[in-house]
C-alpha positions as CSV (number, residue, x, y, z in Angstrom):
1,M,-15.0,46.6,22.5
2,L,-16.3,43.8,20.3
3,F,-13.6,41.6,18.7
4,I,-14.7,39.7,15.6
5,E,-13.2,36.2,15.5
6,N,-10.7,35.8,12.7
7,E,-12.1,33.3,10.2
8,Y,-8.7,32.7,8.5
9,K,-6.8,29.8,9.9
10,K,-3.1,29.1,9.6
11,I,-2.4,26.1,7.4
12,Q,-1.3,23.3,9.7
13,E,1.0,20.4,9.1
14,T,-1.1,17.3,8.4
15,T,-1.4,14.5,10.9
16,D,-2.5,12.0,8.2
17,K,0.2,9.4,8.3
18,Y,-0.8,8.0,4.9
19,K,-0.3,11.4,3.3
20,K,3.0,12.0,5.0
21,Q,4.3,8.6,4.0
22,K,3.3,9.4,0.4
23,Y,5.0,12.8,0.5
24,W,8.3,11.4,1.9
25,K,8.3,8.6,-0.8
26,I,7.9,11.2,-3.6
27,A,10.5,13.5,-2.0
28,V,13.2,11.0,-1.5
29,G,12.4,9.4,-4.9
30,L,12.7,12.8,-6.7
31,N,16.2,13.3,-5.3
32,Q,17.3,10.0,-7.0
33,V,17.0,11.9,-10.3
34,D,20.5,13.1,-9.4
35,D,21.6,9.8,-7.7
36,L,21.1,11.3,-4.3
37,K,20.3,9.1,-1.3
38,P,19.2,10.1,2.2
39,S,21.3,9.7,5.3
40,E,20.3,7.2,8.0
41,E,19.6,10.2,10.2
42,L,16.9,11.4,7.7
43,R,15.4,7.9,7.5
44,K,15.0,8.0,11.3
45,L,13.6,11.5,11.3
46,A,11.2,10.8,8.4
47,Y,9.8,7.8,10.4
48,E,9.2,10.1,13.4
49,N,7.6,12.7,11.3
50,I,5.3,10.2,9.5
51,N,4.2,8.9,12.9
52,N,3.6,12.4,14.3
53,I,6.4,12.2,16.8
54,K,8.3,15.2,15.3
55,T,7.0,18.1,13.3
56,Y,8.7,19.5,10.1
57,V,10.3,22.3,12.2
58,E,11.7,19.8,14.6
59,V,13.0,17.6,11.8
60,E,14.7,20.5,10.3
61,D,16.3,21.5,13.6
62,E,17.5,18.0,14.1
63,L,19.0,17.9,10.7
64,Y,21.0,21.1,11.1
65,K,22.2,19.8,14.5
66,Y,23.2,16.5,13.0
67,Y,25.3,18.2,10.2
68,S,26.8,20.8,12.5
69,K,28.2,18.0,14.6
70,S,29.5,16.0,11.6
71,E,33.3,16.2,11.2
72,K,33.0,15.4,7.5
73,I,29.7,16.2,5.7
74,N,28.5,13.9,2.9
75,K,27.4,16.6,0.5
76,S,25.1,14.3,-1.5
77,E,23.3,13.2,1.7
78,Y,23.1,16.7,2.9
79,E,21.4,17.9,-0.3
80,C,19.1,14.9,-0.3
81,D,18.1,15.3,3.3
82,L,17.3,19.1,3.2
83,V,15.7,19.1,-0.2
84,S,13.5,16.0,0.7
85,L,12.2,17.8,3.8
86,K,11.4,20.9,1.8
87,I,9.6,18.9,-0.9
88,V,7.5,17.2,1.8
89,E,6.6,20.6,3.4
90,L,5.7,22.0,0.0
91,L,3.5,19.1,-0.9
92,D,1.7,19.2,2.4
93,N,1.0,23.0,2.1
94,S,-2.1,23.5,-0.1
95,S,-1.4,27.2,-0.9
96,F,-0.5,27.6,-4.6
97,N,-0.7,30.1,-7.4
98,L,-0.1,29.1,-11.0
99,T,2.4,31.8,-11.7
100,V,6.0,32.2,-12.8
101,N,6.8,33.7,-9.4
102,A,5.5,30.6,-7.7
103,L,7.9,28.4,-9.8
104,A,10.9,30.6,-8.8
105,S,9.7,30.6,-5.1
106,I,9.5,26.8,-5.1
107,H,13.1,26.6,-6.4
108,K,14.3,29.0,-3.8
109,E,12.6,27.1,-1.0
110,L,14.0,23.8,-2.1
111,F,17.6,24.8,-2.6
112,E,18.2,27.5,-0.1
113,D,21.3,26.5,1.9
114,V,22.1,23.8,-0.7
115,I,23.2,25.6,-3.9
116,S,24.9,29.0,-4.5
117,E,22.8,32.0,-3.5
118,Q,23.3,33.5,-6.9
119,F,21.4,30.6,-8.5
120,C,18.8,29.9,-5.8
121,G,15.3,30.9,-7.0
122,K,16.8,32.8,-10.0
123,F,16.6,32.0,-13.7
124,R,19.8,31.1,-15.4
125,K,21.8,33.8,-17.2
126,F,23.6,31.5,-19.7
127,D,22.7,28.6,-21.9
128,I,23.3,25.0,-20.7
129,Q,23.7,21.4,-21.9
130,K,24.0,18.1,-20.1
131,Y,25.2,14.7,-21.0
132,E,22.3,12.2,-21.2
133,E,22.9,8.5,-21.2
134,I,19.5,7.9,-22.8
135,L,20.8,10.1,-25.7
136,N,24.1,8.3,-26.0
137,G,25.9,11.4,-24.7
138,D,24.0,14.1,-26.5
139,S,22.0,16.9,-24.6
140,A,18.4,17.7,-24.6
141,N,17.3,20.9,-26.3
142,Y,16.9,23.5,-23.5
143,G,15.4,26.9,-23.9
144,N,17.5,30.0,-24.6
145,F,18.3,31.9,-21.4
146,R,17.3,35.2,-23.0
147,T,13.7,34.1,-23.4
148,I,13.2,32.1,-20.2
149,E,10.8,34.5,-18.4
150,E,8.7,35.1,-21.6
151,D,8.5,31.4,-22.3
152,L,7.4,30.6,-18.8
153,K,4.7,33.4,-18.9
154,D,3.4,31.9,-22.1
155,I,3.2,28.4,-20.6
156,V,1.5,29.7,-17.4
157,E,-1.0,31.7,-19.4
158,E,-1.9,28.7,-21.6
159,L,-2.4,26.5,-18.5
160,N,-4.5,29.1,-16.8
161,T,-6.8,29.6,-19.8
162,R,-7.0,26.0,-20.9
163,K,-10.4,24.4,-21.0
164,Y,-10.6,20.8,-19.6
165,E,-13.0,18.5,-17.8
166,I,-11.9,17.7,-14.3
167,N,-13.5,14.3,-14.5
168,N,-12.0,13.5,-17.9
169,T,-8.9,11.4,-17.2
170,N,-7.4,12.1,-20.6
171,D,-7.7,15.8,-20.1
172,I,-6.0,15.6,-16.7
173,V,-3.2,13.4,-17.9
174,K,-2.5,15.8,-20.8
175,L,-2.7,18.7,-18.4
176,A,-0.1,17.1,-16.1
177,V,2.2,16.1,-19.0
178,D,2.0,19.6,-20.7
179,C,2.7,21.3,-17.4
180,V,5.8,19.4,-16.5
181,K,7.1,18.9,-20.0
182,K,6.8,22.5,-21.2
183,I,8.5,23.9,-18.1
184,W,11.2,21.3,-18.1
185,D,11.9,22.0,-21.8
186,V,12.7,25.6,-20.8
187,H,15.0,24.4,-18.0
188,P,14.9,27.8,-16.3
189,F,17.3,27.0,-13.5
190,V,21.0,26.1,-13.4
191,E,20.3,23.2,-11.1
192,G,17.3,21.3,-9.7
193,N,14.9,21.7,-12.7
194,T,13.3,18.2,-12.6
195,R,12.7,18.4,-8.8
196,T,11.3,22.0,-9.0
197,T,9.2,21.4,-12.0
198,T,7.7,18.2,-10.6
199,V,6.8,19.8,-7.3
200,F,5.2,22.7,-9.2
201,M,3.2,20.3,-11.3
202,L,2.1,18.2,-8.2
203,K,1.0,21.3,-6.4
204,F,-0.9,22.5,-9.4
205,L,-2.8,19.1,-9.6
206,D,-3.5,19.3,-5.9
207,S,-4.9,22.8,-6.2
208,L,-7.4,21.3,-8.7
209,G,-8.3,18.5,-6.3
210,I,-6.6,15.8,-8.4
211,E,-5.1,12.9,-6.5
212,D,-2.7,10.2,-7.7
213,V,-3.3,6.5,-7.4
214,S,0.3,5.3,-7.3
215,N,2.3,6.2,-4.2
216,D,5.6,4.4,-5.2
217,L,5.9,5.5,-8.8
218,F,8.2,8.4,-8.3
219,K,10.1,6.6,-5.5
220,D,10.8,3.6,-7.8
221,N,11.1,5.2,-11.2
222,T,12.6,8.7,-10.9
223,K,15.5,8.0,-13.4
224,Y,12.9,6.5,-15.8
225,F,10.8,9.6,-15.4
226,R,13.6,12.0,-16.2
227,D,14.6,9.9,-19.2
228,C,11.0,10.2,-20.4
229,L,11.2,14.0,-20.1
230,V,14.5,13.9,-22.1
231,L,13.0,11.7,-24.9
232,A,9.9,13.9,-25.1
233,N,12.1,16.9,-25.6
234,Y,14.8,15.6,-27.9
235,S,14.8,16.1,-31.7
236,Q,17.9,15.6,-33.9
237,L,18.9,15.0,-37.5
238,N,21.2,12.1,-37.1
239,R,24.2,11.1,-39.3
240,Y,22.1,9.0,-41.5
241,N,19.8,11.9,-42.4
242,E,17.1,10.4,-40.2
243,F,15.1,12.9,-38.1
244,I,14.7,11.7,-34.5
245,K,11.4,13.0,-33.3
246,P,10.4,13.7,-29.7
247,Y,9.1,10.4,-28.2
248,I,6.4,11.4,-25.7
249,K,4.4,8.2,-25.4
250,P,6.4,6.9,-22.4
251,L,5.8,10.1,-20.5
252,Y,2.1,9.9,-21.1
253,R,2.1,6.3,-19.9
254,F,3.9,7.4,-16.7
255,F,1.2,9.8,-15.8
256,E,-1.6,7.4,-16.8
257,K,-0.1,5.0,-14.3
258,F,0.4,7.8,-11.7
259,L,-3.1,9.4,-12.1
260,I,-5.4,6.7,-13.5
261,N,-4.4,3.1,-13.2
262,D,-1.5,1.8,-11.1
263,K,-1.6,-1.6,-12.8
264,L,-0.5,-0.2,-16.1
265,E,3.0,-1.2,-17.3
266,L,5.5,1.5,-18.1
267,I,6.8,1.6,-21.7
268,E,10.3,0.2,-22.1
269,I,12.7,2.8,-23.3
270,E,16.3,2.6,-24.7
271,P,19.0,5.0,-25.8
272,V,18.6,6.8,-29.2
273,H,21.3,6.8,-31.8
274,N,22.6,10.2,-32.7
275,N,25.3,11.7,-34.9
276,K,28.0,12.5,-32.2
277,Y,29.0,9.4,-30.3
278,Y,30.3,6.8,-32.7
279,N,31.1,4.2,-30.2
280,K,27.5,3.8,-29.2
281,I,26.2,3.0,-32.7
282,E,25.4,-0.7,-32.9
283,N,26.3,-1.3,-36.6
284,P,29.9,0.0,-37.2
285,S,29.6,-0.8,-40.9
286,K,27.5,2.3,-41.3
287,L,30.5,4.4,-40.4
288,M,32.5,3.4,-43.4
289,E,31.3,6.2,-45.6
290,Y,32.3,8.7,-43.0
291,E,35.9,7.7,-42.6
292,G,37.1,10.8,-44.4
293,L,35.6,13.1,-41.8
294,N,39.0,13.4,-40.0
295,E,40.6,15.1,-43.0
296,D,41.2,18.9,-42.9
297,L,38.3,20.8,-44.5
298,D,38.0,24.3,-46.0
299,L,35.1,26.5,-46.9
300,D,33.7,25.7,-50.3
301,W,34.1,29.1,-51.9
């Protein structure tokens, strides 16, 4: 009997130390978006993985052994360690489909054994808001939970059908910005939106053969990156009847630095003034005309 050699090959873990180092920097950096830092155990294991002493599977086994022996688990380190490893594995794996299911699958892979099973890889069933320091305590404008899946399908369809020149740097920066911003604006998950959306975007770019030029940008500027996403999302009519428009320029500069020129300077950003948190407004005299707001009010029939 003649056996035909199978031409398909299993995707193998890279042995490229430079790539692994880059993936680990991005992974650990992305977890800083929630102020999560890795354990010393992960630092040791990451070093061994980068230098091809241990595989991803062996690192995962060592992590579970480490935490199973711990008398008191540091939950922040536990989340950072496991999610960082999963991010590295996903970035190293070239398989990718630009679909809504792929986004949900990435979330599930990242947060399995970390967050509640009822939220893992599943779109949220309620509306959410989150205190943002860059908004002086206000929240970004997240998508309505009832339209999450439809909104994501529209985004994916637009990205799949968009015309762009792969060698046109402006096209590629806009593609990256639109991908991460539009999905992040929907905020489809209860937790882990920034990490999931960013990994999805990075895998999308990788599937197009697009490489970054700045290895340390996410590692050193994750909080800044998230603030850029917030500012690019936020719009509000403030207490002075001034409309605060989404500020997207810093997000564009971030990706220009990431994808085109590492020497570019990031744009300095600062908190916006909105109509809810009086103690953050720089000029208290502007509040004088609103002193009567504490009075009881009735409907103006």
